[in-house]
N, CA, C and O atoms as a Tripos MOL2 file, in Angstrom:
@<TRIPOS>MOLECULE
protein
  248   247    62     0     0
PROTEIN
NO_CHARGES

@<TRIPOS>ATOM
      1 N          16.2340  -29.0340   57.2140 N.3       1 ILE1
      2 CA         15.4270  -28.3360   55.9550 C.3       1 ILE1
      3 C          16.5700  -28.2210   54.7570 C.2       1 ILE1
      4 O          16.4940  -28.8380   53.6950 O.2       1 ILE1
      5 N          17.4320  -27.4940   55.0510 N.am      2 LEU2
      6 CA         18.5630  -27.4590   53.8810 C.3       2 LEU2
      7 C          18.9360  -28.3530   53.0630 C.2       2 LEU2
      8 O          19.0430  -28.2850   51.8390 O.2       2 LEU2
      9 N          19.2130  -29.5420   54.0480 N.am      3 ASP3
     10 CA         19.5270  -30.6610   53.5670 C.3       3 ASP3
     11 C          18.4710  -31.4790   52.3930 C.2       3 ASP3
     12 O          18.8620  -32.1030   51.4070 O.2       3 ASP3
     13 N          16.7580  -31.2240   52.9110 N.am      4 TYR4
     14 CA         15.9420  -31.7010   52.0960 C.3       4 TYR4
     15 C          15.9330  -30.8610   50.8450 C.2       4 TYR4
     16 O          15.5410  -31.4610   49.8440 O.2       4 TYR4
     17 N          16.3610  -29.3110   50.6500 N.am      5 PHE5
     18 CA         16.1520  -29.0710   49.6190 C.3       5 PHE5
     19 C          17.5390  -29.3070   48.7690 C.2       5 PHE5
     20 O          17.4780  -29.0520   47.5670 O.2       5 PHE5
     21 N          18.5720  -29.6960   49.2160 N.am      6 SER6
     22 CA         19.6440  -30.4950   48.1400 C.3       6 SER6
     23 C          19.3190  -31.5120   48.0120 C.2       6 SER6
     24 O          19.9830  -31.9810   47.0880 O.2       6 SER6
     25 N          18.4160  -32.4750   48.5240 N.am      7 ILE7
     26 CA         18.0440  -33.4800   47.9250 C.3       7 ILE7
     27 C          16.9080  -33.4540   46.5630 C.2       7 ILE7
     28 O          16.8050  -34.1470   45.5500 O.2       7 ILE7
     29 N          16.2030  -32.3790   47.0690 N.am      8 ILE8
     30 CA         15.1450  -31.8410   45.7190 C.3       8 ILE8
     31 C          16.2540  -31.4310   44.4230 C.2       8 ILE8
     32 O          16.0320  -31.6500   43.2320 O.2       8 ILE8
     33 N          17.3800  -30.8410   44.9390 N.am      9 ASP9
     34 CA         17.8130  -29.9470   43.9320 C.3       9 ASP9
     35 C          18.3480  -31.3020   42.9440 C.2       9 ASP9
     36 O          18.2990  -31.1290   41.7260 O.2       9 ASP9
     37 N          18.7360  -32.3280   43.3500 N.am     10 GLU10
     38 CA         18.8870  -33.7440   42.5210 C.3      10 GLU10
     39 C          18.0500  -34.1830   42.1340 C.2      10 GLU10
     40 O          18.3130  -35.3830   42.0470 O.2      10 GLU10
     41 N          16.7000  -33.9310   41.6600 N.am     11 VAL11
     42 CA         15.7210  -34.4530   41.1080 C.3      11 VAL11
     43 C          15.9710  -34.2000   39.4680 C.2      11 VAL11
     44 O          16.4540  -33.1190   39.1310 O.2      11 VAL11
     45 N          15.7750  -34.7920   38.8670 N.am     12 ASP12
     46 CA         15.6840  -34.3670   37.3580 C.3      12 ASP12
     47 C          14.3210  -33.8190   36.5660 C.2      12 ASP12
     48 O          13.5260  -34.6090   36.0570 O.2      12 ASP12
     49 N          14.1960  -32.7840   36.5360 N.am     13 ALA13
     50 CA         12.8520  -32.1110   36.3530 C.3      13 ALA13
     51 C          12.6710  -31.0820   35.1440 C.2      13 ALA13
     52 O          11.8200  -30.1920   35.1480 O.2      13 ALA13
     53 N          13.4780  -31.2900   34.2260 N.am     14 SER14
     54 CA         13.6990  -30.9370   32.9590 C.3      14 SER14
     55 C          12.7700  -31.2500   32.2800 C.2      14 SER14
     56 O          12.6390  -30.3750   31.4240 O.2      14 SER14
     57 N          11.8150  -32.2380   32.1310 N.am     15 ASN15
     58 CA         10.9250  -32.7450   31.4940 C.3      15 ASN15
     59 C           9.4530  -32.4500   32.0770 C.2      15 ASN15
     60 O           8.4500  -33.0010   31.6240 O.2      15 ASN15
     61 N           9.4370  -31.6040   33.0350 N.am     16 VAL16
     62 CA          8.2430  -31.3330   33.6520 C.3      16 VAL16
     63 C           7.9090  -29.5890   33.5210 C.2      16 VAL16
     64 O           8.6420  -28.6000   33.5470 O.2      16 VAL16
     65 N           6.6270  -29.7560   33.3910 N.am     17 GLU17
     66 CA          6.3720  -28.2040   32.5170 C.3      17 GLU17
     67 C           5.9790  -27.5100   34.0270 C.2      17 GLU17
     68 O           5.0460  -27.9920   34.6700 O.2      17 GLU17
     69 N           6.6190  -26.5480   34.4570 N.am     18 PRO18
     70 CA          6.2720  -25.7950   35.4830 C.3      18 PRO18
     71 C           4.6780  -25.3850   35.8060 C.2      18 PRO18
     72 O           3.8840  -25.1200   34.9030 O.2      18 PRO18
     73 N           4.4060  -25.3750   36.9140 N.am     19 ALA19
     74 CA          2.8160  -25.1850   37.2340 C.3      19 ALA19
     75 C           2.8410  -24.1960   38.8250 C.2      19 ALA19
     76 O           3.4000  -24.2970   39.9180 O.2      19 ALA19
     77 N           2.0140  -23.3720   38.2510 N.am     20 PHE20
     78 CA          1.7610  -22.4810   39.3270 C.3      20 PHE20
     79 C           0.2850  -22.8250   40.5150 C.2      20 PHE20
     80 O           0.0590  -22.4430   41.6640 O.2      20 PHE20
     81 N          -0.3370  -23.5470   39.7320 N.am     21 HIS21
     82 CA         -1.2480  -24.1750   40.9260 C.3      21 HIS21
     83 C          -1.5510  -25.5210   40.2090 C.2      21 HIS21
     84 O          -1.6360  -25.7320   38.9990 O.2      21 HIS21
     85 N          -1.6550  -26.1480   40.9750 N.am     22 ILE22
     86 CA         -1.7670  -28.0310   41.0460 C.3      22 ILE22
     87 C          -3.1500  -28.3360   40.6780 C.2      22 ILE22
     88 O          -3.2840  -29.4770   40.2350 O.2      22 ILE22
     89 N          -4.3370  -27.5510   40.7480 N.am     23 LEU23
     90 CA         -5.3970  -27.7070   40.4070 C.3      23 LEU23
     91 C          -5.7720  -27.2830   38.6530 C.2      23 LEU23
     92 O          -6.6320  -27.7450   37.9020 O.2      23 LEU23
     93 N          -5.0110  -26.5120   38.4910 N.am     24 GLY24
     94 CA         -5.3880  -26.3290   36.9750 C.3      24 GLY24
     95 C          -6.3910  -25.0630   36.9180 C.2      24 GLY24
     96 O          -6.8090  -24.7120   35.8150 O.2      24 GLY24
     97 N          -6.7740  -24.3910   38.0520 N.am     25 LEU25
     98 CA         -7.9500  -23.5420   37.8540 C.3      25 LEU25
     99 C          -7.5310  -21.9630   37.5050 C.2      25 LEU25
    100 O          -6.3160  -21.7750   37.5740 O.2      25 LEU25
    101 N          -8.1400  -21.0720   37.2290 N.am     26 SER26
    102 CA         -7.6410  -19.9760   36.5690 C.3      26 SER26
    103 C          -8.8720  -19.1070   36.7900 C.2      26 SER26
    104 O          -9.8330  -19.1710   36.0240 O.2      26 SER26
    105 N          -8.8390  -18.3730   37.7420 N.am     27 ASN27
    106 CA         -9.9400  -17.0600   38.0980 C.3      27 ASN27
    107 C         -11.3880  -17.6840   37.9390 C.2      27 ASN27
    108 O         -12.2570  -17.2540   37.1800 O.2      27 ASN27
    109 N         -11.4780  -18.6110   38.6600 N.am     28 VAL28
    110 CA        -12.7960  -19.2020   38.6910 C.3      28 VAL28
    111 C         -13.9350  -18.0590   39.7110 C.2      28 VAL28
    112 O         -13.8780  -17.9370   40.9340 O.2      28 VAL28
    113 N         -14.9360  -17.3190   38.7470 N.am     29 MET29
    114 CA        -15.8370  -16.1570   39.6250 C.3      29 MET29
    115 C         -16.9920  -16.7760   39.0310 C.2      29 MET29
    116 O         -17.1050  -17.4830   38.0300 O.2      29 MET29
    117 N         -17.9030  -16.3100   39.9550 N.am     30 ARG30
    118 CA        -19.4290  -16.5200   39.4090 C.3      30 ARG30
    119 C         -19.9010  -15.2890   38.8370 C.2      30 ARG30
    120 O         -19.3010  -14.3110   39.2850 O.2      30 ARG30
    121 N         -21.0370  -14.9610   37.7500 N.am     31 GLU31
    122 CA        -21.3820  -13.8980   37.3140 C.3      31 GLU31
    123 C         -21.7830  -12.7800   38.9950 C.2      31 GLU31
    124 O         -21.9270  -13.2530   40.1220 O.2      31 GLU31
    125 N         -21.8430  -11.7380   38.7300 N.am     32 ASP32
    126 CA        -22.4920  -10.9110   39.7400 C.3      32 ASP32
    127 C         -24.3360  -10.8140   39.0030 C.2      32 ASP32
    128 O         -24.7550  -10.6290   37.8600 O.2      32 ASP32
    129 N         -24.9930  -11.0390   40.2930 N.am     33 GLU33
    130 CA        -26.3390  -10.8250   40.1260 C.3      33 GLU33
    131 C         -26.8560   -9.9070   41.0230 C.2      33 GLU33
    132 O         -26.1920   -9.5860   42.0090 O.2      33 GLU33
    133 N         -27.9800   -9.4280   40.8090 N.am     34 ILE34
    134 CA        -28.6850   -8.6790   41.5870 C.3      34 ILE34
    135 C         -29.8990   -9.3040   42.0370 C.2      34 ILE34
    136 O         -30.7910   -9.7280   41.3020 O.2      34 ILE34
    137 N         -29.8680   -9.3400   43.5880 N.am     35 ASN35
    138 CA        -30.7180   -9.9370   44.0460 C.3      35 ASN35
    139 C         -32.0020   -9.1390   44.6790 C.2      35 ASN35
    140 O         -31.6960   -9.1560   45.8710 O.2      35 ASN35
    141 N         -32.8160   -8.6910   44.6270 N.am     36 GLY36
    142 CA        -33.8600   -8.1350   45.3110 C.3      36 GLY36
    143 C         -33.5210   -6.6510   44.8100 C.2      36 GLY36
    144 O         -32.7070   -6.4470   43.9090 O.2      36 GLY36
    145 N         -34.1720   -5.6970   45.4320 N.am     37 ASP37
    146 CA        -34.3090   -4.1810   45.1660 C.3      37 ASP37
    147 C         -32.9490   -3.6050   45.6770 C.2      37 ASP37
    148 O         -32.7250   -3.8300   46.8670 O.2      37 ASP37
    149 N         -32.0140   -2.9120   44.9980 N.am     38 PRO38
    150 CA        -30.9980   -2.1580   45.6370 C.3      38 PRO38
    151 C         -31.9580   -0.8500   46.7250 C.2      38 PRO38
    152 O         -33.0530   -0.2860   46.6990 O.2      38 PRO38
    153 N         -30.4690   -0.8770   47.7690 N.am     39 LEU39
    154 CA        -30.9030    0.2800   48.8350 C.3      39 LEU39
    155 C         -30.9760    1.8750   48.1450 C.2      39 LEU39
    156 O         -30.4390    2.2220   47.0930 O.2      39 LEU39
    157 N         -31.5370    2.4470   48.7690 N.am     40 THR40
    158 CA        -31.6860    4.0900   48.2830 C.3      40 THR40
    159 C         -30.5540    4.6900   49.2060 C.2      40 THR40
    160 O         -30.1250    3.9980   50.1300 O.2      40 THR40
    161 N         -30.1500    5.7270   49.0220 N.am     41 GLN41
    162 CA        -28.7590    6.3360   49.6320 C.3      41 GLN41
    163 C         -29.3770    6.3430   50.9050 C.2      41 GLN41
    164 O         -28.8000    5.7730   51.8310 O.2      41 GLN41
    165 N         -30.5940    6.9690   51.1150 N.am     42 ASP42
    166 CA        -31.0570    7.3740   52.7290 C.3      42 ASP42
    167 C         -30.8800    5.9610   53.4320 C.2      42 ASP42
    168 O         -30.2200    5.8950   54.4690 O.2      42 ASP42
    169 N         -31.6100    4.5440   52.7360 N.am     43 GLU43
    170 CA        -31.3580    3.0560   53.4160 C.3      43 GLU43
    171 C         -30.1400    2.7620   53.6130 C.2      43 GLU43
    172 O         -29.8650    1.9030   54.4520 O.2      43 GLU43
    173 N         -29.2960    3.3100   52.9960 N.am     44 ALA44
    174 CA        -28.0020    2.9350   52.8190 C.3      44 ALA44
    175 C         -26.9320    3.2810   53.9760 C.2      44 ALA44
    176 O         -26.0270    2.5800   54.4280 O.2      44 ALA44
    177 N         -27.3320    4.5950   54.3080 N.am     45 LEU45
    178 CA        -26.5780    5.7210   55.0990 C.3      45 LEU45
    179 C         -27.2330    5.5520   56.6290 C.2      45 LEU45
    180 O         -26.7180    6.0640   57.6230 O.2      45 LEU45
    181 N         -28.4800    4.7340   56.6540 N.am     46 SER46
    182 CA        -30.0340    4.7950   57.8900 C.3      46 SER46
    183 C         -28.7310    4.2830   58.7730 C.2      46 SER46
    184 O         -28.5990    5.1310   59.6550 O.2      46 SER46
    185 N         -27.6400    3.1990   58.9340 N.am     47 ASN47
    186 CA        -27.4250    2.4050   59.9840 C.3      47 ASN47
    187 C         -25.7450    3.0610   60.1790 C.2      47 ASN47
    188 O         -25.1510    2.7900   61.2230 O.2      47 ASN47
    189 N         -25.2890    3.6340   59.4670 N.am     48 ALA48
    190 CA        -23.5810    4.2690   59.2880 C.3      48 ALA48
    191 C         -23.8290    5.2050   60.8200 C.2      48 ALA48
    192 O         -24.7980    5.9080   61.1050 O.2      48 ALA48
    193 N         -22.7580    4.9620   61.5330 N.am     49 PRO49
    194 CA        -22.4890    5.8490   62.9050 C.3      49 PRO49
    195 C         -22.0690    7.3060   62.8600 C.2      49 PRO49
    196 O         -22.2390    8.1950   63.6940 O.2      49 PRO49
    197 N         -21.3450    7.3270   61.4060 N.am     50 GLN50
    198 CA        -21.0930    8.9070   61.1180 C.3      50 GLN50
    199 C         -21.4540    8.9820   59.8670 C.2      50 GLN50
    200 O         -21.3790    7.8690   59.3480 O.2      50 GLN50
    201 N         -21.8760    9.9410   59.0180 N.am     51 LYS51
    202 CA        -22.1100   10.4030   57.7340 C.3      51 LYS51
    203 C         -21.8170   11.5670   57.1480 C.2      51 LYS51
    204 O         -21.8470   12.4270   58.0290 O.2      51 LYS51
    205 N         -21.5080   12.1080   55.9550 N.am     52 GLU52
    206 CA        -20.9950   13.4140   55.6610 C.3      52 GLU52
    207 C         -21.1320   13.7620   54.2340 C.2      52 GLU52
    208 O         -20.4460   13.1490   53.4160 O.2      52 GLU52
    209 N         -21.9990   14.7400   53.8280 N.am     53 GLU53
    210 CA        -22.3540   14.7890   52.3650 C.3      53 GLU53
    211 C         -23.0810   13.9090   52.0360 C.2      53 GLU53
    212 O         -23.0980   13.9520   50.8060 O.2      53 GLU53
    213 N         -23.7720   13.0360   52.4100 N.am     54 GLY54
    214 CA        -24.1800   11.6740   51.4870 C.3      54 GLY54
    215 C         -23.1590   10.8800   51.4270 C.2      54 GLY54
    216 O         -23.0030   10.2420   50.3860 O.2      54 GLY54
    217 N         -22.2750   10.7340   52.4530 N.am     55 TYR55
    218 CA        -21.3000    9.2900   52.1830 C.3      55 TYR55
    219 C         -21.0600    9.1050   54.2150 C.2      55 TYR55
    220 O         -21.1940    9.8830   55.1600 O.2      55 TYR55
    221 N         -20.6360    7.5710   54.0640 N.am     56 ILE56
    222 CA        -20.3640    7.1310   55.1500 C.3      56 ILE56
    223 C         -19.0860    7.4080   55.7400 C.2      56 ILE56
    224 O         -18.0520    6.9710   55.2350 O.2      56 ILE56
    225 N         -19.0950    8.0390   56.6770 N.am     57 LYS57
    226 CA        -17.7000    8.8410   57.2910 C.3      57 LYS57
    227 C         -16.9460    7.8500   58.0080 C.2      57 LYS57
    228 O         -17.5460    7.2280   58.8850 O.2      57 LYS57
    229 N         -15.7490    7.5960   57.7930 N.am     58 ALA58
    230 CA        -14.9080    6.5760   58.5250 C.3      58 ALA58
    231 C         -13.3960    7.0880   59.1180 C.2      58 ALA58
    232 O         -12.6490    7.9270   58.6140 O.2      58 ALA58
    233 N         -13.2290    6.4000   60.1940 N.am     59 PRO59
    234 CA        -11.5880    7.1900   60.7770 C.3      59 PRO59
    235 C         -10.5870    6.9570   59.6510 C.2      59 PRO59
    236 O         -10.3810    6.0970   58.7940 O.2      59 PRO59
    237 N          -9.8970    8.4720   60.1650 N.am     60 ARG60
    238 CA         -8.4580    7.6960   59.4290 C.3      60 ARG60
    239 C          -7.7050    7.0000   59.4740 C.2      60 ARG60
    240 O          -7.0780    6.8680   60.5250 O.2      60 ARG60
    241 N          -7.3670    6.1050   58.1780 N.am     61 MET61
    242 CA         -6.7170    4.9530   58.5540 C.3      61 MET61
    243 C          -5.1400    4.9370   58.2340 C.2      61 MET61
    244 O          -4.4920    3.9020   58.3930 O.2      61 MET61
    245 N          -4.6110    6.0050   57.8240 N.am     62 VAL62
    246 CA         -3.2830    6.2960   57.9010 C.3      62 VAL62
    247 C          -2.7150    7.1030   58.8010 C.2      62 VAL62
    248 O          -1.4990    7.2960   58.7770 O.2      62 VAL62
@<TRIPOS>BOND
     1     1     2 1
     2     2     3 1
     3     3     4 2
     4     3     5 am
     5     5     6 1
     6     6     7 1
     7     7     8 2
     8     7     9 am
     9     9    10 1
    10    10    11 1
    11    11    12 2
    12    11    13 am
    13    13    14 1
    14    14    15 1
    15    15    16 2
    16    15    17 am
    17    17    18 1
    18    18    19 1
    19    19    20 2
    20    19    21 am
    21    21    22 1
    22    22    23 1
    23    23    24 2
    24    23    25 am
    25    25    26 1
    26    26    27 1
    27    27    28 2
    28    27    29 am
    29    29    30 1
    30    30    31 1
    31    31    32 2
    32    31    33 am
    33    33    34 1
    34    34    35 1
    35    35    36 2
    36    35    37 am
    37    37    38 1
    38    38    39 1
    39    39    40 2
    40    39    41 am
    41    41    42 1
    42    42    43 1
    43    43    44 2
    44    43    45 am
    45    45    46 1
    46    46    47 1
    47    47    48 2
    48    47    49 am
    49    49    50 1
    50    50    51 1
    51    51    52 2
    52    51    53 am
    53    53    54 1
    54    54    55 1
    55    55    56 2
    56    55    57 am
    57    57    58 1
    58    58    59 1
    59    59    60 2
    60    59    61 am
    61    61    62 1
    62    62    63 1
    63    63    64 2
    64    63    65 am
    65    65    66 1
    66    66    67 1
    67    67    68 2
    68    67    69 am
    69    69    70 1
    70    70    71 1
    71    71    72 2
    72    71    73 am
    73    73    74 1
    74    74    75 1
    75    75    76 2
    76    75    77 am
    77    77    78 1
    78    78    79 1
    79    79    80 2
    80    79    81 am
    81    81    82 1
    82    82    83 1
    83    83    84 2
    84    83    85 am
    85    85    86 1
    86    86    87 1
    87    87    88 2
    88    87    89 am
    89    89    90 1
    90    90    91 1
    91    91    92 2
    92    91    93 am
    93    93    94 1
    94    94    95 1
    95    95    96 2
    96    95    97 am
    97    97    98 1
    98    98    99 1
    99    99   100 2
   100    99   101 am
   101   101   102 1
   102   102   103 1
   103   103   104 2
   104   103   105 am
   105   105   106 1
   106   106   107 1
   107   107   108 2
   108   107   109 am
   109   109   110 1
   110   110   111 1
   111   111   112 2
   112   111   113 am
   113   113   114 1
   114   114   115 1
   115   115   116 2
   116   115   117 am
   117   117   118 1
   118   118   119 1
   119   119   120 2
   120   119   121 am
   121   121   122 1
   122   122   123 1
   123   123   124 2
   124   123   125 am
   125   125   126 1
   126   126   127 1
   127   127   128 2
   128   127   129 am
   129   129   130 1
   130   130   131 1
   131   131   132 2
   132   131   133 am
   133   133   134 1
   134   134   135 1
   135   135   136 2
   136   135   137 am
   137   137   138 1
   138   138   139 1
   139   139   140 2
   140   139   141 am
   141   141   142 1
   142   142   143 1
   143   143   144 2
   144   143   145 am
   145   145   146 1
   146   146   147 1
   147   147   148 2
   148   147   149 am
   149   149   150 1
   150   150   151 1
   151   151   152 2
   152   151   153 am
   153   153   154 1
   154   154   155 1
   155   155   156 2
   156   155   157 am
   157   157   158 1
   158   158   159 1
   159   159   160 2
   160   159   161 am
   161   161   162 1
   162   162   163 1
   163   163   164 2
   164   163   165 am
   165   165   166 1
   166   166   167 1
   167   167   168 2
   168   167   169 am
   169   169   170 1
   170   170   171 1
   171   171   172 2
   172   171   173 am
   173   173   174 1
   174   174   175 1
   175   175   176 2
   176   175   177 am
   177   177   178 1
   178   178   179 1
   179   179   180 2
   180   179   181 am
   181   181   182 1
   182   182   183 1
   183   183   184 2
   184   183   185 am
   185   185   186 1
   186   186   187 1
   187   187   188 2
   188   187   189 am
   189   189   190 1
   190   190   191 1
   191   191   192 2
   192   191   193 am
   193   193   194 1
   194   194   195 1
   195   195   196 2
   196   195   197 am
   197   197   198 1
   198   198   199 1
   199   199   200 2
   200   199   201 am
   201   201   202 1
   202   202   203 1
   203   203   204 2
   204   203   205 am
   205   205   206 1
   206   206   207 1
   207   207   208 2
   208   207   209 am
   209   209   210 1
   210   210   211 1
   211   211   212 2
   212   211   213 am
   213   213   214 1
   214   214   215 1
   215   215   216 2
   216   215   217 am
   217   217   218 1
   218   218   219 1
   219   219   220 2
   220   219   221 am
   221   221   222 1
   222   222   223 1
   223   223   224 2
   224   223   225 am
   225   225   226 1
   226   226   227 1
   227   227   228 2
   228   227   229 am
   229   229   230 1
   230   230   231 1
   231   231   232 2
   232   231   233 am
   233   233   234 1
   234   234   235 1
   235   235   236 2
   236   235   237 am
   237   237   238 1
   238   238   239 1
   239   239   240 2
   240   239   241 am
   241   241   242 1
   242   242   243 1
   243   243   244 2
   244   243   245 am
   245   245   246 1
   246   246   247 1
   247   247   248 2
@<TRIPOS>SUBSTRUCTURE
     1 ILE1         2 RESIDUE 1 A ILE
     2 LEU2         6 RESIDUE 1 A LEU
     3 ASP3        10 RESIDUE 1 A ASP
     4 TYR4        14 RESIDUE 1 A TYR
     5 PHE5        18 RESIDUE 1 A PHE
     6 SER6        22 RESIDUE 1 A SER
     7 ILE7        26 RESIDUE 1 A ILE
     8 ILE8        30 RESIDUE 1 A ILE
     9 ASP9        34 RESIDUE 1 A ASP
    10 GLU10       38 RESIDUE 1 A GLU
    11 VAL11       42 RESIDUE 1 A VAL
    12 ASP12       46 RESIDUE 1 A ASP
    13 ALA13       50 RESIDUE 1 A ALA
    14 SER14       54 RESIDUE 1 A SER
    15 ASN15       58 RESIDUE 1 A ASN
    16 VAL16       62 RESIDUE 1 A VAL
    17 GLU17       66 RESIDUE 1 A GLU
    18 PRO18       70 RESIDUE 1 A PRO
    19 ALA19       74 RESIDUE 1 A ALA
    20 PHE20       78 RESIDUE 1 A PHE
    21 HIS21       82 RESIDUE 1 A HIS
    22 ILE22       86 RESIDUE 1 A ILE
    23 LEU23       90 RESIDUE 1 A LEU
    24 GLY24       94 RESIDUE 1 A GLY
    25 LEU25       98 RESIDUE 1 A LEU
    26 SER26      102 RESIDUE 1 A SER
    27 ASN27      106 RESIDUE 1 A ASN
    28 VAL28      110 RESIDUE 1 A VAL
    29 MET29      114 RESIDUE 1 A MET
    30 ARG30      118 RESIDUE 1 A ARG
    31 GLU31      122 RESIDUE 1 A GLU
    32 ASP32      126 RESIDUE 1 A ASP
    33 GLU33      130 RESIDUE 1 A GLU
    34 ILE34      134 RESIDUE 1 A ILE
    35 ASN35      138 RESIDUE 1 A ASN
    36 GLY36      142 RESIDUE 1 A GLY
    37 ASP37      146 RESIDUE 1 A ASP
    38 PRO38      150 RESIDUE 1 A PRO
    39 LEU39      154 RESIDUE 1 A LEU
    40 THR40      158 RESIDUE 1 A THR
    41 GLN41      162 RESIDUE 1 A GLN
    42 ASP42      166 RESIDUE 1 A ASP
    43 GLU43      170 RESIDUE 1 A GLU
    44 ALA44      174 RESIDUE 1 A ALA
    45 LEU45      178 RESIDUE 1 A LEU
    46 SER46      182 RESIDUE 1 A SER
    47 ASN47      186 RESIDUE 1 A ASN
    48 ALA48      190 RESIDUE 1 A ALA
    49 PRO49      194 RESIDUE 1 A PRO
    50 GLN50      198 RESIDUE 1 A GLN
    51 LYS51      202 RESIDUE 1 A LYS
    52 GLU52      206 RESIDUE 1 A GLU
    53 GLU53      210 RESIDUE 1 A GLU
    54 GLY54      214 RESIDUE 1 A GLY
    55 TYR55      218 RESIDUE 1 A TYR
    56 ILE56      222 RESIDUE 1 A ILE
    57 LYS57      226 RESIDUE 1 A LYS
    58 ALA58      230 RESIDUE 1 A ALA
    59 PRO59      234 RESIDUE 1 A PRO
    60 ARG60      238 RESIDUE 1 A ARG
    61 MET61      242 RESIDUE 1 A MET
    62 VAL62      246 RESIDUE 1 A VAL
């Protein structure tokens, strides 16, 4: 593998512009859209295994 890097080092790339992504795409994202009616707090919490003071309670991660 190191031999291949020495071969690449010999290539003259002085006229080549640096590229971070070969496709030239940059932060291609879709617009956020609300589809349907948003859930009420009670609906959102209805399937949570544990809840406390109106929030979903999850196990400590640290």
